[in-house]
All heavy atoms as TSV, in Angstrom:
chain	resi	resn	atom	element	x	y	z
A	1	MET	N	N	25.185	-1.749	11.151
A	1	MET	CA	C	23.923	-2.432	10.996
A	1	MET	C	C	24.113	-3.549	9.971
A	1	MET	O	O	24.587	-3.321	8.878
A	1	MET	CB	C	22.851	-1.446	10.527
A	1	MET	CG	C	21.539	-2.106	10.301
A	1	MET	SD	S	20.171	-1.079	9.687
A	1	MET	CE	C	20.635	0.577	9.891
A	2	ASN	N	N	23.733	-4.764	10.339
A	2	ASN	CA	C	23.866	-5.862	9.393
A	2	ASN	C	C	22.630	-5.953	8.505
A	2	ASN	O	O	21.651	-5.238	8.677
A	2	ASN	CB	C	24.146	-7.181	10.110
A	2	ASN	CG	C	23.013	-7.594	11.042
A	2	ASN	OD1	O	21.863	-7.234	10.818
A	2	ASN	ND2	N	23.349	-8.347	12.068
A	3	LYS	N	N	22.682	-6.861	7.521
A	3	LYS	CA	C	21.612	-6.972	6.530
A	3	LYS	C	C	20.283	-7.375	7.165
A	3	LYS	O	O	19.233	-6.845	6.802
A	3	LYS	CB	C	22.016	-7.979	5.459
A	3	LYS	CG	C	21.036	-8.072	4.322
A	3	LYS	CD	C	21.527	-9.019	3.260
A	3	LYS	CE	C	20.511	-9.107	2.137
A	3	LYS	NZ	N	20.934	-9.996	1.109
A	4	GLN	N	N	20.313	-8.293	8.124
A	4	GLN	CA	C	19.080	-8.739	8.757
A	4	GLN	C	C	18.421	-7.619	9.558
A	4	GLN	O	O	17.209	-7.481	9.538
A	4	GLN	CB	C	19.345	-9.943	9.653
A	4	GLN	CG	C	19.564	-11.215	8.866
A	4	GLN	CD	C	19.757	-12.406	9.770
A	4	GLN	OE1	O	20.238	-12.271	10.887
A	4	GLN	NE2	N	19.381	-13.572	9.284
A	5	THR	N	N	19.200	-6.832	10.260
A	5	THR	CA	C	18.644	-5.730	11.044
A	5	THR	C	C	18.013	-4.692	10.125
A	5	THR	O	O	16.911	-4.208	10.391
A	5	THR	CB	C	19.740	-5.077	11.905
A	5	THR	OG1	O	20.331	-6.071	12.741
A	5	THR	CG2	C	19.168	-3.976	12.762
A	6	GLY	N	N	18.686	-4.363	9.039
A	6	GLY	CA	C	18.150	-3.400	8.083
A	6	GLY	C	C	16.869	-3.901	7.441
A	6	GLY	O	O	15.913	-3.147	7.254
A	7	GLN	N	N	16.841	-5.193	7.126
A	7	GLN	CA	C	15.647	-5.782	6.519
A	7	GLN	C	C	14.494	-5.795	7.516
A	7	GLN	O	O	13.355	-5.508	7.161
A	7	GLN	CB	C	15.955	-7.187	6.032
A	7	GLN	CG	C	14.943	-7.735	5.070
A	7	GLN	CD	C	15.408	-9.038	4.447
A	7	GLN	OE1	O	16.157	-9.788	5.076
A	7	GLN	NE2	N	14.979	-9.297	3.248
A	8	PHE	N	N	14.797	-6.108	8.783
A	8	PHE	CA	C	13.761	-6.092	9.814
A	8	PHE	C	C	13.205	-4.689	9.993
A	8	PHE	O	O	11.993	-4.500	10.098
A	8	PHE	CB	C	14.319	-6.614	11.142
A	8	PHE	CG	C	13.354	-6.467	12.283
A	8	PHE	CD1	C	12.278	-7.329	12.409
A	8	PHE	CD2	C	13.510	-5.453	13.211
A	8	PHE	CE1	C	11.372	-7.185	13.452
A	8	PHE	CE2	C	12.609	-5.292	14.248
A	8	PHE	CZ	C	11.543	-6.174	14.371
A	9	ASN	N	N	14.087	-3.682	10.025
A	9	ASN	CA	C	13.653	-2.295	10.177
A	9	ASN	C	C	12.753	-1.872	9.025
A	9	ASN	O	O	11.745	-1.195	9.238
A	9	ASN	CB	C	14.853	-1.355	10.272
A	9	ASN	CG	C	15.570	-1.488	11.597
A	9	ASN	OD1	O	15.008	-1.968	12.571
A	9	ASN	ND2	N	16.821	-1.073	11.616
A	10	MET	N	N	13.099	-2.254	7.787
A	10	MET	CA	C	12.286	-1.896	6.633
A	10	MET	C	C	10.919	-2.570	6.704
A	10	MET	O	O	9.898	-1.938	6.422
A	10	MET	CB	C	12.998	-2.290	5.336
A	10	MET	CG	C	12.231	-1.891	4.103
A	10	MET	SD	S	11.870	-0.127	4.006
A	10	MET	CE	C	13.441	0.502	3.534
A	11	LYS	N	N	10.885	-3.834	7.088
A	11	LYS	CA	C	9.607	-4.534	7.220
A	11	LYS	C	C	8.748	-3.890	8.300
A	11	LYS	O	O	7.536	-3.743	8.126
A	11	LYS	CB	C	9.829	-6.012	7.547
A	11	LYS	CG	C	10.279	-6.836	6.375
A	11	LYS	CD	C	10.522	-8.273	6.752
A	11	LYS	CE	C	9.216	-8.959	7.002
A	11	LYS	NZ	N	9.352	-10.421	7.100
A	12	LEU	N	N	9.364	-3.480	9.386
A	12	LEU	CA	C	8.624	-2.843	10.472
A	12	LEU	C	C	8.057	-1.498	10.021
A	12	LEU	O	O	6.877	-1.211	10.260
A	12	LEU	CB	C	9.534	-2.649	11.689
A	12	LEU	CG	C	8.897	-1.976	12.903
A	12	LEU	CD1	C	7.757	-2.816	13.445
A	12	LEU	CD2	C	9.946	-1.728	13.973
A	13	ILE	N	N	8.866	-0.707	9.355
A	13	ILE	CA	C	8.403	0.595	8.878
A	13	ILE	C	C	7.279	0.426	7.862
A	13	ILE	O	O	6.251	1.113	7.936
A	13	ILE	CB	C	9.578	1.400	8.278
A	13	ILE	CG1	C	10.536	1.811	9.391
A	13	ILE	CG2	C	9.085	2.619	7.516
A	13	ILE	CD1	C	11.857	2.357	8.909
A	14	LEU	N	N	7.443	-0.492	6.907
A	14	LEU	CA	C	6.394	-0.744	5.925
A	14	LEU	C	C	5.108	-1.216	6.592
A	14	LEU	O	O	4.010	-0.790	6.210
A	14	LEU	CB	C	6.852	-1.781	4.906
A	14	LEU	CG	C	7.820	-1.325	3.835
A	14	LEU	CD1	C	8.260	-2.504	2.975
A	14	LEU	CD2	C	7.220	-0.244	2.977
A	15	SER	N	N	5.231	-2.073	7.594
A	15	SER	CA	C	4.057	-2.569	8.292
A	15	SER	C	C	3.329	-1.459	9.039
A	15	SER	O	O	2.092	-1.382	9.016
A	15	SER	CB	C	4.447	-3.679	9.267
A	15	SER	OG	O	4.964	-4.789	8.575
A	16	ILE	N	N	4.076	-0.586	9.686
A	16	ILE	CA	C	3.464	0.530	10.416
A	16	ILE	C	C	2.745	1.472	9.453
A	16	ILE	O	O	1.604	1.870	9.695
A	16	ILE	CB	C	4.524	1.281	11.249
A	16	ILE	CG1	C	4.981	0.403	12.416
A	16	ILE	CG2	C	3.983	2.611	11.758
A	16	ILE	CD1	C	6.191	0.930	13.157
A	17	VAL	N	N	3.390	1.804	8.349
A	17	VAL	CA	C	2.765	2.681	7.353
A	17	VAL	C	C	1.506	2.027	6.792
A	17	VAL	O	O	0.468	2.675	6.623
A	17	VAL	CB	C	3.765	3.036	6.232
A	17	VAL	CG1	C	3.072	3.718	5.061
A	17	VAL	CG2	C	4.878	3.903	6.772
A	18	ALA	N	N	1.572	0.724	6.527
A	18	ALA	CA	C	0.422	0.008	5.978
A	18	ALA	C	C	-0.757	0.017	6.940
A	18	ALA	O	O	-1.897	0.274	6.536
A	18	ALA	CB	C	0.825	-1.425	5.645
A	19	VAL	N	N	-0.505	-0.241	8.209
A	19	VAL	CA	C	-1.577	-0.245	9.197
A	19	VAL	C	C	-2.179	1.151	9.333
A	19	VAL	O	O	-3.409	1.305	9.422
A	19	VAL	CB	C	-1.069	-0.784	10.555
A	19	VAL	CG1	C	-2.072	-0.538	11.661
A	19	VAL	CG2	C	-0.762	-2.269	10.441
A	20	LEU	N	N	-1.337	2.174	9.319
A	20	LEU	CA	C	-1.848	3.544	9.390
A	20	LEU	C	C	-2.713	3.887	8.178
A	20	LEU	O	O	-3.744	4.553	8.310
A	20	LEU	CB	C	-0.699	4.542	9.521
A	20	LEU	CG	C	0.032	4.524	10.863
A	20	LEU	CD1	C	1.241	5.465	10.815
A	20	LEU	CD2	C	-0.896	4.895	11.996
A	21	LEU	N	N	-2.327	3.417	6.999
A	21	LEU	CA	C	-3.139	3.650	5.804
A	21	LEU	C	C	-4.500	2.962	5.910
A	21	LEU	O	O	-5.526	3.537	5.537
A	21	LEU	CB	C	-2.411	3.153	4.553
A	21	LEU	CG	C	-1.306	4.039	4.015
A	21	LEU	CD1	C	-0.530	3.318	2.912
A	21	LEU	CD2	C	-1.865	5.340	3.483
A	22	VAL	N	N	-4.510	1.737	6.425
A	22	VAL	CA	C	-5.777	1.019	6.584
A	22	VAL	C	C	-6.681	1.740	7.580
A	22	VAL	O	O	-7.877	1.927	7.325
A	22	VAL	CB	C	-5.524	-0.449	7.010
A	22	VAL	CG1	C	-6.820	-1.135	7.407
A	22	VAL	CG2	C	-4.839	-1.217	5.886
A	23	ILE	N	N	-6.123	2.170	8.689
A	23	ILE	CA	C	-6.912	2.884	9.697
A	23	ILE	C	C	-7.432	4.206	9.141
A	23	ILE	O	O	-8.618	4.545	9.298
A	23	ILE	CB	C	-6.086	3.110	10.981
A	23	ILE	CG1	C	-5.832	1.778	11.682
A	23	ILE	CG2	C	-6.782	4.089	11.924
A	23	ILE	CD1	C	-4.812	1.852	12.808
A	24	MET	N	N	-6.568	4.950	8.475
A	24	MET	CA	C	-6.965	6.229	7.903
A	24	MET	C	C	-8.064	6.027	6.857
A	24	MET	O	O	-9.058	6.772	6.830
A	24	MET	CB	C	-5.747	6.909	7.271
A	24	MET	CG	C	-5.997	8.296	6.754
A	24	MET	SD	S	-4.472	9.142	6.252
A	24	MET	CE	C	-3.826	8.053	5.009
A	25	GLY	N	N	-7.926	5.026	6.015
A	25	GLY	CA	C	-8.945	4.732	5.015
A	25	GLY	C	C	-10.267	4.352	5.646
A	25	GLY	O	O	-11.336	4.766	5.183
A	26	ALA	N	N	-10.213	3.571	6.727
A	26	ALA	CA	C	-11.443	3.180	7.417
A	26	ALA	C	C	-12.156	4.394	8.004
A	26	ALA	O	O	-13.386	4.500	7.919
A	26	ALA	CB	C	-11.120	2.168	8.514
A	27	VAL	N	N	-11.402	5.314	8.567
A	27	VAL	CA	C	-12.004	6.535	9.116
A	27	VAL	C	C	-12.661	7.333	7.996
A	27	VAL	O	O	-13.781	7.829	8.153
A	27	VAL	CB	C	-10.944	7.381	9.866
A	27	VAL	CG1	C	-11.466	8.773	10.189
A	27	VAL	CG2	C	-10.511	6.670	11.141
A	28	TRP	N	N	-11.994	7.443	6.852
A	28	TRP	CA	C	-12.568	8.194	5.736
A	28	TRP	C	C	-13.852	7.546	5.233
A	28	TRP	O	O	-14.805	8.237	4.896
A	28	TRP	CB	C	-11.554	8.325	4.616
A	28	TRP	CG	C	-10.436	9.265	4.945
A	28	TRP	CD1	C	-10.354	10.112	6.006
A	28	TRP	CD2	C	-9.234	9.444	4.206
A	28	TRP	NE1	N	-9.174	10.809	5.977
A	28	TRP	CE2	C	-8.466	10.422	4.880
A	28	TRP	CE3	C	-8.723	8.869	3.056
A	28	TRP	CZ2	C	-7.228	10.842	4.425
A	28	TRP	CZ3	C	-7.490	9.289	2.607
A	28	TRP	CH2	C	-6.748	10.265	3.280
A	29	VAL	N	N	-13.864	6.206	5.159
A	29	VAL	CA	C	-15.082	5.509	4.732
A	29	VAL	C	C	-16.210	5.779	5.718
A	29	VAL	O	O	-17.338	6.097	5.320
A	29	VAL	CB	C	-14.832	3.987	4.596
A	29	VAL	CG1	C	-16.141	3.234	4.447
A	29	VAL	CG2	C	-13.924	3.701	3.407
A	30	LEU	N	N	-15.919	5.668	6.997
A	30	LEU	CA	C	-16.950	5.898	8.008
A	30	LEU	C	C	-17.446	7.341	7.990
A	30	LEU	O	O	-18.636	7.598	8.207
A	30	LEU	CB	C	-16.425	5.515	9.391
A	30	LEU	CG	C	-16.160	4.013	9.590
A	30	LEU	CD1	C	-15.490	3.771	10.921
A	30	LEU	CD2	C	-17.437	3.214	9.465
A	31	GLN	N	N	-16.567	8.286	7.721
A	31	GLN	CA	C	-17.002	9.675	7.610
A	31	GLN	C	C	-17.843	9.876	6.351
A	31	GLN	O	O	-18.849	10.577	6.376
A	31	GLN	CB	C	-15.806	10.620	7.604
A	31	GLN	CG	C	-15.186	10.774	8.965
A	31	GLN	CD	C	-14.006	11.719	8.962
A	31	GLN	OE1	O	-13.259	11.800	7.994
A	31	GLN	NE2	N	-13.828	12.422	10.062
A	32	GLY	N	N	-17.461	9.243	5.269
A	32	GLY	CA	C	-18.240	9.336	4.041
A	32	GLY	C	C	-19.633	8.751	4.209
A	32	GLY	O	O	-20.598	9.197	3.589
A	33	LEU	N	N	-19.744	7.744	5.065
A	33	LEU	CA	C	-21.039	7.119	5.358
A	33	LEU	C	C	-21.796	7.854	6.463
A	33	LEU	O	O	-22.859	7.402	6.876
A	33	LEU	CB	C	-20.828	5.658	5.778
A	33	LEU	CG	C	-20.324	4.720	4.674
A	33	LEU	CD1	C	-19.924	3.372	5.264
A	33	LEU	CD2	C	-21.367	4.562	3.587
A	34	SER	N	N	-21.254	8.929	6.962
A	34	SER	CA	C	-21.840	9.746	8.046
A	34	SER	C	C	-21.940	8.984	9.368
A	34	SER	O	O	-22.803	9.264	10.194
A	34	SER	CB	C	-23.225	10.264	7.647
A	34	SER	OG	O	-23.136	11.101	6.524
A	35	LEU	N	N	-21.057	8.014	9.576
A	35	LEU	CA	C	-21.039	7.265	10.831
A	35	LEU	C	C	-20.093	7.887	11.851
A	35	LEU	O	O	-20.174	7.586	13.037
A	35	LEU	CB	C	-20.668	5.801	10.578
A	35	LEU	CG	C	-21.663	5.041	9.694
A	35	LEU	CD1	C	-21.136	3.645	9.391
A	35	LEU	CD2	C	-23.029	4.977	10.349
A	36	ILE	N	N	-19.171	8.720	11.379
A	36	ILE	CA	C	-18.285	9.495	12.239
A	36	ILE	C	C	-18.442	10.947	11.812
A	36	ILE	O	O	-18.373	11.256	10.618
A	36	ILE	CB	C	-16.806	9.071	12.100
A	36	ILE	CG1	C	-16.596	7.634	12.518
A	36	ILE	CG2	C	-15.914	9.996	12.921
A	36	ILE	CD1	C	-15.165	7.147	12.332
A	37	GLY	N	N	-18.646	11.837	12.758
A	37	GLY	CA	C	-18.843	13.246	12.427
A	37	GLY	C	C	-17.619	14.083	12.705
A	37	GLY	O	O	-16.552	13.579	13.050
A	38	GLY	N	N	-17.785	15.381	12.543
A	38	GLY	CA	C	-16.740	16.319	12.922
A	38	GLY	C	C	-15.781	16.698	11.833
A	38	GLY	O	O	-14.666	17.147	12.123
A	39	SER	N	N	-16.164	16.543	10.567
A	39	SER	CA	C	-15.242	16.860	9.487
A	39	SER	C	C	-16.030	17.309	8.262
A	39	SER	O	O	-17.217	17.033	8.131
A	39	SER	CB	C	-14.407	15.625	9.149
A	39	SER	OG	O	-13.643	15.837	7.989
A	40	PHE	N	N	-15.320	17.947	7.338
A	40	PHE	CA	C	-15.945	18.328	6.079
A	40	PHE	C	C	-16.252	17.113	5.211
A	40	PHE	O	O	-16.979	17.203	4.239
A	40	PHE	CB	C	-15.039	19.300	5.306
A	40	PHE	CG	C	-13.751	18.685	4.828
A	40	PHE	CD1	C	-13.671	18.115	3.575
A	40	PHE	CD2	C	-12.629	18.673	5.641
A	40	PHE	CE1	C	-12.492	17.545	3.124
A	40	PHE	CE2	C	-11.442	18.118	5.208
A	40	PHE	CZ	C	-11.375	17.543	3.944
A	41	MET	N	N	-15.702	15.942	5.572
A	41	MET	CA	C	-15.891	14.731	4.782
A	41	MET	C	C	-17.209	14.028	5.078
A	41	MET	O	O	-17.602	13.136	4.331
A	41	MET	CB	C	-14.734	13.759	5.055
A	41	MET	CG	C	-13.396	14.242	4.598
A	41	MET	SD	S	-12.141	13.007	4.899
A	41	MET	CE	C	-11.224	13.788	6.195
A	42	VAL	N	N	-17.890	14.426	6.132
A	42	VAL	CA	C	-19.101	13.735	6.563
A	42	VAL	C	C	-20.170	13.838	5.480
A	42	VAL	O	O	-20.496	14.916	4.994
A	42	VAL	CB	C	-19.622	14.317	7.894
A	42	VAL	CG1	C	-20.963	13.697	8.267
A	42	VAL	CG2	C	-18.610	14.086	9.001
A	43	GLY	N	N	-20.668	12.669	5.084
A	43	GLY	CA	C	-21.735	12.614	4.098
A	43	GLY	C	C	-21.291	12.818	2.662
A	43	GLY	O	O	-22.114	12.821	1.758
A	44	GLN	N	N	-20.012	12.970	2.426
A	44	GLN	CA	C	-19.482	13.155	1.075
A	44	GLN	C	C	-19.095	11.791	0.511
A	44	GLN	O	O	-18.132	11.167	0.955
A	44	GLN	CB	C	-18.262	14.085	1.094
A	44	GLN	CG	C	-18.527	15.449	1.672
A	44	GLN	CD	C	-19.449	16.256	0.773
A	44	GLN	OE1	O	-19.324	16.246	-0.449
A	44	GLN	NE2	N	-20.389	16.949	1.389
A	45	THR	N	N	-19.857	11.323	-0.469
A	45	THR	CA	C	-19.670	9.958	-0.959
A	45	THR	C	C	-18.312	9.710	-1.614
A	45	THR	O	O	-17.856	8.568	-1.646
A	45	THR	CB	C	-20.791	9.575	-1.946
A	45	THR	OG1	O	-20.828	10.545	-3.000
A	45	THR	CG2	C	-22.134	9.538	-1.247
A	46	GLN	N	N	-17.653	10.743	-2.111
A	46	GLN	CA	C	-16.340	10.503	-2.723
A	46	GLN	C	C	-15.334	10.008	-1.687
A	46	GLN	O	O	-14.371	9.319	-2.028
A	46	GLN	CB	C	-15.808	11.732	-3.475
A	46	GLN	CG	C	-15.347	12.867	-2.607
A	46	GLN	CD	C	-16.416	13.916	-2.370
A	46	GLN	OE1	O	-17.602	13.656	-2.548
A	46	GLN	NE2	N	-16.006	15.099	-1.972
A	47	TRP	N	N	-15.543	10.326	-0.405
A	47	TRP	CA	C	-14.622	9.876	0.631
A	47	TRP	C	C	-14.781	8.389	0.918
A	47	TRP	O	O	-13.848	7.759	1.428
A	47	TRP	CB	C	-14.759	10.706	1.898
A	47	TRP	CG	C	-14.178	12.059	1.660
A	47	TRP	CD1	C	-14.845	13.217	1.441
A	47	TRP	CD2	C	-12.784	12.365	1.551
A	47	TRP	NE1	N	-13.953	14.235	1.199
A	47	TRP	CE2	C	-12.687	13.744	1.267
A	47	TRP	CE3	C	-11.618	11.617	1.664
A	47	TRP	CZ2	C	-11.466	14.378	1.087
A	47	TRP	CZ3	C	-10.403	12.268	1.493
A	47	TRP	CH2	C	-10.334	13.631	1.210
A	48	ILE	N	N	-15.910	7.819	0.551
A	48	ILE	CA	C	-16.061	6.365	0.658
A	48	ILE	C	C	-15.094	5.700	-0.315
A	48	ILE	O	O	-14.348	4.785	0.058
A	48	ILE	CB	C	-17.515	5.936	0.395
A	48	ILE	CG1	C	-18.455	6.557	1.427
A	48	ILE	CG2	C	-17.631	4.415	0.393
A	48	ILE	CD1	C	-19.924	6.394	1.104
A	49	ALA	N	N	-15.087	6.158	-1.551
A	49	ALA	CA	C	-14.199	5.589	-2.567
A	49	ALA	C	C	-12.733	5.856	-2.244
A	49	ALA	O	O	-11.884	4.959	-2.359
A	49	ALA	CB	C	-14.549	6.158	-3.943
A	50	ILE	N	N	-12.426	7.082	-1.824
A	50	ILE	CA	C	-11.038	7.416	-1.480
A	50	ILE	C	C	-10.570	6.571	-0.300
A	50	ILE	O	O	-9.450	6.054	-0.294
A	50	ILE	CB	C	-10.904	8.927	-1.179
A	50	ILE	CG1	C	-11.152	9.744	-2.451
A	50	ILE	CG2	C	-9.526	9.248	-0.588
A	50	ILE	CD1	C	-11.313	11.232	-2.217
A	51	GLY	N	N	-11.434	6.409	0.691
A	51	GLY	CA	C	-11.087	5.596	1.852
A	51	GLY	C	C	-10.885	4.133	1.497
A	51	GLY	O	O	-9.955	3.490	1.982
A	52	MET	N	N	-11.743	3.615	0.635
A	52	MET	CA	C	-11.590	2.215	0.232
A	52	MET	C	C	-10.305	2.004	-0.557
A	52	MET	O	O	-9.608	0.993	-0.370
A	52	MET	CB	C	-12.808	1.770	-0.561
A	52	MET	CG	C	-14.049	1.664	0.300
A	52	MET	SD	S	-15.546	1.283	-0.616
A	52	MET	CE	C	-15.214	-0.380	-1.127
A	53	LEU	N	N	-9.970	2.959	-1.418
A	53	LEU	CA	C	-8.715	2.873	-2.168
A	53	LEU	C	C	-7.515	2.941	-1.225
A	53	LEU	O	O	-6.555	2.176	-1.369
A	53	LEU	CB	C	-8.642	3.995	-3.205
A	53	LEU	CG	C	-7.384	4.041	-4.059
A	53	LEU	CD1	C	-7.273	2.784	-4.908
A	53	LEU	CD2	C	-7.378	5.275	-4.935
A	54	THR	N	N	-7.580	3.821	-0.243
A	54	THR	CA	C	-6.499	3.949	0.734
A	54	THR	C	C	-6.349	2.660	1.534
A	54	THR	O	O	-5.227	2.202	1.782
A	54	THR	CB	C	-6.770	5.136	1.681
A	54	THR	OG1	O	-6.935	6.318	0.899
A	54	THR	CG2	C	-5.630	5.334	2.665
A	55	MET	N	N	-7.469	2.072	1.923
A	55	MET	CA	C	-7.416	0.797	2.649
A	55	MET	C	C	-6.815	-0.303	1.784
A	55	MET	O	O	-6.027	-1.121	2.273
A	55	MET	CB	C	-8.819	0.394	3.110
A	55	MET	CG	C	-9.351	1.251	4.235
A	55	MET	SD	S	-11.074	0.912	4.641
A	55	MET	CE	C	-11.019	-0.820	5.054
A	56	ALA	N	N	-7.153	-0.332	0.495
A	56	ALA	CA	C	-6.607	-1.344	-0.409
A	56	ALA	C	C	-5.098	-1.189	-0.572
A	56	ALA	O	O	-4.353	-2.179	-0.567
A	56	ALA	CB	C	-7.303	-1.264	-1.764
A	57	VAL	N	N	-4.633	0.054	-0.701
A	57	VAL	CA	C	-3.194	0.302	-0.814
A	57	VAL	C	C	-2.488	-0.135	0.471
A	57	VAL	O	O	-1.430	-0.778	0.424
A	57	VAL	CB	C	-2.907	1.789	-1.125
A	57	VAL	CG1	C	-1.433	2.115	-0.980
A	57	VAL	CG2	C	-3.405	2.141	-2.513
A	58	GLY	N	N	-3.073	0.189	1.617
A	58	GLY	CA	C	-2.499	-0.235	2.893
A	58	GLY	C	C	-2.444	-1.748	3.029
A	58	GLY	O	O	-1.439	-2.304	3.485
A	59	ALA	N	N	-3.522	-2.418	2.621
A	59	ALA	CA	C	-3.542	-3.882	2.695
A	59	ALA	C	C	-2.500	-4.498	1.772
A	59	ALA	O	O	-1.816	-5.457	2.143
A	59	ALA	CB	C	-4.936	-4.398	2.353
A	60	ALA	N	N	-2.362	-3.953	0.562
A	60	ALA	CA	C	-1.354	-4.461	-0.371
A	60	ALA	C	C	0.054	-4.241	0.162
A	60	ALA	O	O	0.922	-5.111	0.051
A	60	ALA	CB	C	-1.524	-3.781	-1.731
A	61	LEU	N	N	0.286	-3.083	0.760
A	61	LEU	CA	C	1.594	-2.792	1.335
A	61	LEU	C	C	1.898	-3.718	2.507
A	61	LEU	O	O	3.020	-4.203	2.656
A	61	LEU	CB	C	1.661	-1.331	1.774
A	61	LEU	CG	C	3.001	-0.801	2.245
A	61	LEU	CD1	C	4.043	-0.904	1.144
A	61	LEU	CD2	C	2.867	0.637	2.702
A	62	LEU	N	N	0.895	-3.985	3.319
A	62	LEU	CA	C	1.078	-4.917	4.433
A	62	LEU	C	C	1.381	-6.318	3.922
A	62	LEU	O	O	2.268	-7.006	4.445
A	62	LEU	CB	C	-0.162	-4.918	5.329
A	62	LEU	CG	C	-0.048	-5.703	6.624
A	62	LEU	CD1	C	1.071	-5.168	7.501
A	62	LEU	CD2	C	-1.369	-5.661	7.380
A	63	TYR	N	N	0.685	-6.748	2.890
A	63	TYR	CA	C	0.946	-8.054	2.283
A	63	TYR	C	C	2.375	-8.109	1.752
A	63	TYR	O	O	3.092	-9.076	1.987
A	63	TYR	CB	C	-0.064	-8.314	1.160
A	63	TYR	CG	C	0.162	-9.608	0.428
A	63	TYR	CD1	C	-0.253	-10.807	0.977
A	63	TYR	CD2	C	0.805	-9.623	-0.807
A	63	TYR	CE1	C	-0.042	-12.001	0.303
A	63	TYR	CE2	C	1.020	-10.805	-1.484
A	63	TYR	CZ	C	0.594	-11.994	-0.927
A	63	TYR	OH	O	0.806	-13.170	-1.586
A	64	TYR	N	N	2.791	-7.053	1.063
A	64	TYR	CA	C	4.152	-6.993	0.530
A	64	TYR	C	C	5.195	-7.051	1.648
A	64	TYR	O	O	6.189	-7.771	1.551
A	64	TYR	CB	C	4.328	-5.716	-0.296
A	64	TYR	CG	C	5.739	-5.481	-0.770
A	64	TYR	CD1	C	6.257	-6.185	-1.842
A	64	TYR	CD2	C	6.558	-4.543	-0.132
A	64	TYR	CE1	C	7.553	-5.978	-2.276
A	64	TYR	CE2	C	7.857	-4.325	-0.564
A	64	TYR	CZ	C	8.344	-5.047	-1.627
A	64	TYR	OH	O	9.632	-4.845	-2.042
A	65	ALA	N	N	4.956	-6.307	2.716
A	65	ALA	CA	C	5.907	-6.284	3.828
A	65	ALA	C	C	5.999	-7.644	4.497
A	65	ALA	O	O	7.080	-8.078	4.889
A	65	ALA	CB	C	5.488	-5.221	4.857
A	66	ARG	N	N	4.875	-8.328	4.625
A	66	ARG	CA	C	4.862	-9.633	5.285
A	66	ARG	C	C	5.500	-10.706	4.409
A	66	ARG	O	O	6.016	-11.700	4.920
A	66	ARG	CB	C	3.430	-10.036	5.620
A	66	ARG	CG	C	2.692	-9.078	6.514
A	66	ARG	CD	C	2.991	-9.250	7.938
A	66	ARG	NE	N	2.592	-10.579	8.353
A	66	ARG	CZ	C	2.800	-11.071	9.541
A	66	ARG	NH1	N	3.382	-10.331	10.440
A	66	ARG	NH2	N	2.442	-12.292	9.829
A	67	LYS	N	N	5.492	-10.535	3.074
A	67	LYS	CA	C	6.028	-11.540	2.168
A	67	LYS	C	C	7.515	-11.374	1.893
A	67	LYS	O	O	8.085	-12.196	1.176
A	67	LYS	CB	C	5.269	-11.505	0.835
A	67	LYS	CG	C	3.908	-12.114	0.920
A	67	LYS	CD	C	4.047	-13.591	1.152
A	67	LYS	CE	C	2.717	-14.282	1.063
A	67	LYS	NZ	N	2.835	-15.710	1.302
A	68	GLN	N	N	8.131	-10.339	2.409
A	68	GLN	CA	C	9.559	-10.132	2.174
A	68	GLN	C	C	10.344	-11.314	2.713
A	68	GLN	O	O	10.088	-11.812	3.806
A	68	GLN	CB	C	10.041	-8.846	2.845
A	68	GLN	CG	C	9.531	-7.596	2.195
A	68	GLN	CD	C	10.030	-7.474	0.766
A	68	GLN	OE1	O	11.221	-7.536	0.527
A	68	GLN	NE2	N	9.115	-7.309	-0.156
A	69	ARG	N	N	11.299	-11.760	1.904
A	69	ARG	CA	C	12.088	-12.937	2.284
A	69	ARG	C	C	12.963	-12.658	3.485
A	69	ARG	O	O	13.494	-11.568	3.648
A	69	ARG	CB	C	12.983	-13.355	1.114
A	69	ARG	CG	C	12.188	-13.878	-0.047
A	69	ARG	CD	C	13.074	-14.350	-1.151
A	69	ARG	NE	N	13.836	-15.490	-0.666
A	69	ARG	CZ	C	15.058	-15.796	-1.074
A	69	ARG	NH1	N	15.648	-15.060	-1.948
A	69	ARG	NH2	N	15.687	-16.849	-0.592
A	70	ARG	N	N	13.127	-13.672	4.257
A	70	ARG	CA	C	14.074	-13.597	5.387
A	70	ARG	C	C	15.406	-14.147	4.935
A	70	ARG	O	O	15.484	-15.200	4.331
A	70	ARG	CB	C	13.573	-14.436	6.566
A	70	ARG	CG	C	12.302	-13.912	7.149
A	70	ARG	CD	C	11.868	-14.764	8.287
A	70	ARG	NE	N	10.496	-14.427	8.622
A	70	ARG	CZ	C	9.868	-14.885	9.663
A	70	ARG	NH1	N	10.461	-15.725	10.479
A	70	ARG	NH2	N	8.634	-14.548	9.898
A	71	SER	N	N	16.454	-13.407	5.199
A	71	SER	CA	C	17.780	-13.866	4.776
A	71	SER	C	C	18.599	-14.265	5.960
A	71	SER	O	O	18.555	-13.691	6.997
A	71	SER	CB	C	18.496	-12.757	4.013
A	71	SER	OG	O	17.792	-12.433	2.852
């Protein structure tokens, strides 16, 4: 595996993890707001904050992955 392939693989993995974090955070926010049911998180306001924090971490990770230099 050359350096470019390894760097591409890392960017892809980071991007996938970041998108999953954003989606997971959005679901938690919606459950905290009682817009999605079926969980113990429904109507629990702390899940709004946890979801927003998770979305922020995912967005930051996605930004970091997209800004990685190409060699």
